[in-house]
C-alpha positions in Angstrom: -36.3 -48.7 -8.2 -35.4 -49.0 -4.4 -35.0 -52.4 -3.5 -35.8 -53.6 0.2 -33.9 -56.0 2.5 -35.6 -55.7 5.7 -38.8 -54.5 6.7 -37.5 -51.7 8.9 -36.9 -48.6 7.2 -34.3 -45.4 7.7 -36.6 -42.5 9.3 -34.4 -39.3 10.6 -34.3 -37.2 13.7 -33.0 -34.2 11.5 -35.2 -31.1 11.7 -36.5 -28.9 9.2 -35.7 -25.8 11.2 -32.7 -24.6 13.5 -32.8 -21.9 16.2 -30.4 -19.5 15.8 -28.5 -17.6 18.4 -30.8 -14.7 17.8 -33.8 -17.2 18.5 -34.6 -17.1 14.9 -36.0 -20.0 12.9 -33.9 -21.0 10.1 -35.6 -23.6 7.8 -33.9 -25.2 5.3 -35.7 -25.4 1.9 -38.0 -27.8 1.1 -37.2 -29.0 -2.7 -39.8 -30.3 -4.6 -39.0 -33.2 -7.2 -41.9 -33.4 -9.1 -41.1 -30.5 -10.8 -37.9 -30.8 -12.9 -35.3 -28.5 -12.4 -33.6 -25.6 -14.6 -30.4 -25.4 -15.4 -29.2 -22.1 -14.3 -25.5 -22.3 -15.4 -23.8 -24.5 -17.9 -19.9 -24.9 -18.5 -18.3 -27.1 -21.0 -15.4 -25.2 -23.4 -13.1 -24.5 -20.8 -13.1 -28.1 -20.4 -11.9 -28.9 -23.9 -8.5 -28.1 -25.6 -6.4 -29.4 -28.6 -3.7 -30.9 -26.1 -6.2 -33.5 -24.4 -9.0 -34.0 -27.0 -10.3 -37.0 -24.7 -10.2 -34.9 -21.4 -13.3 -35.2 -19.2 -14.9 -34.2 -15.8 -14.5 -36.7 -13.0 -16.3 -35.2 -10.2 -18.0 -31.9 -8.4 -17.9 -30.6 -5.0 -19.4 -27.4 -3.3 -17.5 -25.6 -0.9 -19.1 -25.8 2.5 -20.2 -22.1 2.8 -21.8 -22.6 -1.0 -19.6 -19.6 -2.6 -18.1 -21.6 -5.1 -17.7 -25.1 -6.3 -14.8 -27.5 -7.6 -14.4 -29.7 -10.5 -11.7 -31.9 -11.5 -11.0 -33.4 -14.9 -9.0 -36.0 -16.7 -6.2 -33.0 -17.8 -5.1 -33.2 -14.0 -6.8 -29.7 -13.5 -9.0 -28.4 -10.7 -11.3 -25.5 -11.5 -13.2 -23.0 -8.8 -16.1 -21.7 -9.9 -17.8 -18.9 -7.9 -21.4 -18.3 -8.2 -22.5 -14.8 -9.1 -23.3 -12.4 -6.5 -27.2 -12.1 -7.3 -27.4 -15.4 -6.5 -29.0 -15.9 -2.6 -31.9 -17.1 -0.2 -34.3 -15.3 -2.1 -33.3 -14.5 -5.9 -32.5 -18.2 -6.7 -35.1 -18.0 -9.5 -33.9 -14.9 -10.6 -31.2 -16.4 -12.5 -33.0 -19.5 -13.7 -33.5 -18.6 -17.3 -33.0 -20.3 -20.7 -29.2 -21.2 -20.7 -27.4 -20.3 -23.5 -25.2 -23.6 -23.8 -22.9 -22.3 -27.5 -20.9 -20.6 -25.0 -19.9 -21.3 -21.1 -22.3 -19.1 -18.7 -18.8 -17.6 -17.4 -15.3 -18.7 -16.9 -13.5 -20.5 -13.7 -12.6 -18.1 -10.7 -9.0 -20.1 -10.8 -7.0 -23.3 -11.8 -4.6 -25.4 -10.4 -2.9 -28.2 -12.5 -1.3 -31.1 -10.8 1.2 -32.8 -12.3 -0.4 -36.2 -12.4 -4.0 -38.0 -12.4 -6.0 -36.5 -9.4 -7.2 -39.5 -7.1 -9.1 -37.3 -4.5 -10.1 -33.8 -2.9 -11.7 -32.1 -0.2 -12.6 -29.1 1.2 -11.4 -27.6 4.8 -14.7 -28.0 6.5 -14.8 -24.4 8.0 -14.2 -22.7 4.9 -15.5 -19.6 4.4 -15.3 -16.9 1.9 -15.2 -14.3 4.5 -12.2 -15.6 5.9 -9.5 -16.2 3.2 -7.3 -18.1 5.6 -9.8 -20.9 5.3 -10.3 -21.2 1.8 -8.3 -23.9 1.3 -8.7 -27.7 -0.2 -6.4 -30.5 -0.2 -5.7 -32.9 -2.9 -4.1 -36.2 -3.3 -2.7 -37.2 -6.8 -0.5 -40.2 -8.1 3.4 -40.0 -7.2 3.0 -36.8 -5.1 2.1 -35.7 -1.8 -0.8 -34.4 -0.7 -0.9 -30.6 -1.4 -3.1 -28.0 0.6 -3.9 -25.5 -2.0 -5.6 -22.0 -1.6 -8.6 -21.6 -3.3 -8.5 -17.6 -3.4 -4.9 -17.4 -5.2 -4.4 -20.9 -6.3 -0.9 -20.6 -4.5 0.2 -23.9 -3.1 -0.2 -23.5 0.8 1.8 -26.7 2.2 2.5 -30.7 1.7 1.8 -33.3 3.8 4.0 -36.4 2.8 4.1 -39.6 3.6 7.1 -42.3 2.9 6.8 -45.8 2.2 9.6 -48.4 3.3 11.9 -47.6 0.7 11.7 -43.9 2.1 10.2 -43.1 -1.2 7.1 -40.6 -1.2 3.9 -42.7 -1.5 0.9 -41.3 -2.7 -3.0 -41.2 -0.9 -5.9 -42.7 -2.7 -8.1 -40.8 -0.7 -8.0 -38.0 1.7 -11.0 -36.3 4.6 -10.3 -33.8 7.2 -12.2 -34.6 10.0 -14.9 -32.6 11.5 -12.9 -30.0 13.6 -10.7 -29.7 10.7 -7.5 -30.3 12.5 -6.8 -33.6 11.2 -6.2 -34.8 7.7 -7.1 -38.6 7.0 -5.6 -40.5 4.0 -6.2 -43.5 2.8 -3.3 -46.3 1.6 -2.7 -49.5 0.5 -4.3 -51.8 3.8 -3.4 -48.6 6.2 -4.6 -44.9 7.0 -2.1 -42.0 8.0 -3.4 -39.0 9.9 -1.6 -35.8 9.7 -2.1 -33.0 12.1 -3.3 -30.1 9.5 -1.1 -27.3 11.7 2.1 -29.4 11.4 2.6 -30.1 7.5 5.9 -32.2 6.4 6.3 -35.8 6.9 5.2 -36.3 10.5 2.2 -38.6 10.9 0.5 -41.3 12.7 -0.1 -44.8 10.6 -2.8 -47.2 11.5 -2.5 -50.6 9.7 -6.3 -51.4 8.5 -5.5 -55.3 9.2 -4.9 -56.8 12.5 -2.2 -59.7 12.3 -2.3 -59.3 8.6 -5.6 -61.5 8.6 -8.3 -59.6 10.1 -9.5 -56.5 9.5 -10.1 -54.2 6.2 -7.4 -55.0 3.4 -6.9 -53.4 -0.2 -6.4 -49.8 -0.9 -8.4 -47.4 1.0 -10.4 -45.4 -1.5 -13.2 -43.6 0.4 -13.3 -41.8 3.7 -16.1 -40.4 5.4 -17.1 -39.0 9.1 -20.2 -39.2 10.9 -22.0 -35.5 11.1 -23.1 -35.7 14.6 -19.7 -35.4 15.9 -19.7 -38.9 17.5 -16.4 -39.5 16.5 -17.1 -42.3 14.3 -15.6 -42.3 10.4 -16.1 -44.8 7.8 -13.3 -46.1 5.5 -14.5 -47.7 1.8 -11.5 -50.0 0.2 -11.3 -51.5 -3.4 -11.5 -55.1 -1.6 -15.5 -54.5 -1.4 -15.5 -53.5 2.3 -16.4 -50.8 4.4 -15.0 -50.6 7.9 -16.4 -48.0 10.9 -13.8 -46.9 13.2 -13.4 -44.9 16.3 -11.5 -41.8 15.5 -9.9 -41.4 18.8 -8.1 -44.5 19.0 -9.0 -46.2 15.6 -10.6 -49.4 17.0 -12.2 -51.2 14.4 -16.2 -51.3 15.5 -17.5 -53.3 12.1 -16.5 -54.1 8.7 -19.4 -54.5 6.5 -19.3 -56.8 3.1 -22.2 -56.7 0.7 -20.9 -54.4 -2.3 -19.9 -56.2 -5.7 -17.4 -53.8 -6.6 -14.9 -51.7 -4.7 -15.8 -49.1 -2.7 -15.7 -45.4 -4.4 -17.9 -43.5 -2.2 -19.2 -43.5 1.6 -21.3 -41.0 3.3 -23.3 -40.9 6.3 -27.0 -39.8 7.0 -27.7 -36.1 8.7 -28.2 -37.7 11.9 -25.2 -40.2 11.5 -27.4 -43.3 12.0 -27.1 -44.6 8.7 -24.5 -45.2 5.9 -24.5 -45.3 2.1 -22.1 -47.0 0.2 -21.4 -46.8 -3.6 -19.0 -49.1 -5.5 -17.4 -49.4 -8.9 -19.0 -51.2 -11.4 -21.9 -52.0 -8.9 -25.8 -50.9 -9.9 -26.7 -50.3 -6.3 -26.2 -47.7 -3.5 -26.3 -49.8 -0.4 -28.2 -48.2 3.3 -26.8 -49.6 6.2 -28.3 -49.0 9.8 -25.1 -48.3 12.0 -27.3 -49.7 15.2 -27.6 -52.8 13.2 -25.3 -53.9 10.6 -26.1 -57.3 10.5 -28.5 -56.6 7.1 -28.5 -54.3 4.5 -31.6 -51.9 4.9 -32.3 -51.5 1.4 -30.8 -51.0 -1.9 -31.0 -47.8 -4.4 -30.3 -48.5 -8.1 -28.1 -46.4 -10.5 -26.9 -47.1 -14.0 -23.3 -47.9 -13.7 -22.7 -51.5 -14.3 -20.3 -50.6 -17.6 -18.2 -48.3 -15.9 -15.0 -48.1 -14.1 -15.7 -44.3 -13.1 -16.4 -43.4 -9.4 -20.2 -42.3 -9.4 -20.9 -39.7 -6.6 -24.2 -39.3 -4.9 -25.2 -37.0 -2.2 -28.0 -36.3 0.3 -29.8 -32.7 0.5 -29.3 -30.4 3.6 -32.2 -31.4 5.4 -31.4 -35.2 4.9 -34.8 -36.2 3.5 -33.3 -37.3 -0.4 -30.6 -38.6 -1.9 -29.5 -38.0 -5.6 -27.4 -39.9 -7.9 -25.9 -39.7 -11.4 -25.4 -42.7 -13.7 -24.3 -43.9 -16.9 -27.6 -43.3 -18.1 -26.9 -39.2 -17.7 -29.8 -39.2 -15.8 -30.0 -38.0 -12.1 -32.0 -40.3 -9.9 -34.0 -39.0 -6.5 -34.6 -41.4 -3.8 -36.7 -41.1 -0.5 -34.4 -42.1 2.2 -37.6 -42.9 4.6 -38.8 -45.6 2.3 -36.0 -46.3 -0.3 -38.4 -45.9 -3.1 -37.5 -43.9 -6.4 -39.1 -40.6 -6.4 -38.0 -38.6 -9.5 -35.3 -38.4 -12.3 -34.3 -36.0 -14.6 -32.0 -35.9 -17.6 -28.7 -34.0 -16.7 -26.4 -34.8 -19.6 -26.1 -36.9 -23.0 -23.3 -38.5 -21.5 -22.3 -40.4 -17.8 -23.3 -38.2 -14.9 -20.3 -39.0 -12.6 -21.0 -36.1 -9.9 -23.8 -35.0 -8.4 -23.8 -32.5 -5.1 -26.6 -30.6 -3.8 -25.7 -26.9 -2.4 -25.5 -26.6 1.3 -28.4 -24.4 1.8 -29.8 -23.1 -1.6 -32.7 -25.4 -3.7 -29.5 -26.1 -5.8 -27.6 -28.9 -7.2 -24.2 -29.4 -9.7 -23.7 -32.0 -12.2 -20.5 -33.2 -13.8 -20.7 -35.2 -16.8 -17.9 -37.2 -19.5 -16.1 -40.6 -19.4 -13.1 -41.6 -21.0 -13.7 -42.8 -24.7 -11.8 -45.9 -26.5 -12.0 -47.5 -29.9 -14.6 -50.2 -30.0 -13.7 -53.1 -32.1 -16.2 -54.3 -34.9 -19.1 -56.4 -33.5 -19.0 -54.8 -30.3 -22.9 -54.6 -28.4 -24.0 -51.1 -29.3 -26.0 -51.1 -26.0 -22.7 -50.6 -24.1 -21.7 -47.7 -26.4 -22.5 -44.1 -24.9 -23.4 -42.2 -28.4 -23.7 -38.6 -26.3 -20.5 -36.5 -25.9 -21.1 -34.2 -23.1 -18.2 -33.3 -21.2 -19.9 -30.3 -19.1 -20.7 -29.0 -15.9 -24.0 -27.6 -14.9 -25.8 -25.9 -12.1 -29.6 -26.8 -11.7 -32.4 -25.2 -9.5 -34.8 -26.8 -7.8 -38.7 -25.6 -7.2 -39.1 -25.2 -3.3 -41.2 -24.4 -0.7 -40.6 -20.9 0.4 -38.3 -20.4 3.6 -40.6 -18.0 5.1 -43.6 -20.1 4.7 -41.8 -23.2 5.7 -40.6 -21.7 9.1 -43.9 -20.4 9.8 -45.5 -23.4 9.2 -42.9 -24.9 12.0 -43.7 -22.3 14.3 -47.3 -22.9 14.1 -46.4 -26.5 15.0 -47.5 -27.7 11.2 -46.8 -31.4 11.4 -47.0 -31.5 7.7 -44.3 -29.4 7.3 -42.5 -31.8 10.0 -42.9 -34.2 8.0 -41.4 -32.7 4.7 -37.7 -32.8 6.1 -38.0 -33.8 10.0 -38.3 -36.7 11.6 -36.8 -39.1 9.4 -34.6 -41.2 11.2 -36.4 -42.3 14.5 -36.1 -45.3 16.3 -39.1 -47.6 15.5 
């Protein structure tokens, strides 16, 4: 299902194992996608209420420490769900029992209600449940400033306010912390504003994405991502169907990428930072770009999203070998990033799967599903109507090679283990 645009395929420098300060070998779990995952937890009833019967989930994101996940929905509410204490590296399978979908697995730890529609949100990159001061996430909503929320008490920590030429508050359309967690980048119409995390208020740096009102990136900046290799590179997606690559220190425009058929809704770097993946609205393809040679698209990954205006999120597993994405067909599709080929898929919901996110280190993933429903006129093509109505969030557990076995094979120099999750993005 992956469509190749050139012969050179992305390969990776990521290693399956990492050396800890104690000289121990830590190994990412090698997920086995040929075995269908098990639904571990299921949540649906707490997203339904009489005041908003048309409520639906929009996305789901794991916290950086994997302690909890955060959802956002049409009722302008964010919910934090913590994983039970019995879920750890060695006992993931212990909770993979048959799920009772009549009732939710458990209720959310806390809820945060915003006044208007939530445009975007992100976790603080060094968030750790062991340090409550780091347990925060940022949100941006229509007609509101950026809010920084406490993920343990649901209290508002602070706000970051941007003003337009009329000295009125203008809302950001996208937000992202830089890798050091010191700056908060926010996307606006034809501009980026950068806030100092430690100085809330109306102080910010403003950078126009247009140069002389002609060259550069136009439109609303709808997505922001930073290269994970601390190279000081960031990517911004725009509803003008372009993706721009900047230097973080001086916001110099390095590349401007064209090729997406719809407005960009999600951008994400590969684990080694050499490749960028972009997805657009009503665009059935995720595009892969080589940051060292941006002339051509490396390959395209198909997903069912031609008939929905929703953001369809995708994610790359921790070891960097595979990408998973939802779609309007209710399935999650897994692709091999080394070849760009389809690997497996599983039915995650009978509705649009708009959110998919791998756990930071456990062999688990979270999905969210649902979409806005309208009345259809007589004679409308039934192929465009989704009959399923499954507004829910689910946690899935994948089969995997044991960490101990994988680490042992790496210590012994087993080349097969290395090929499972390493050497993915090597230069030809």
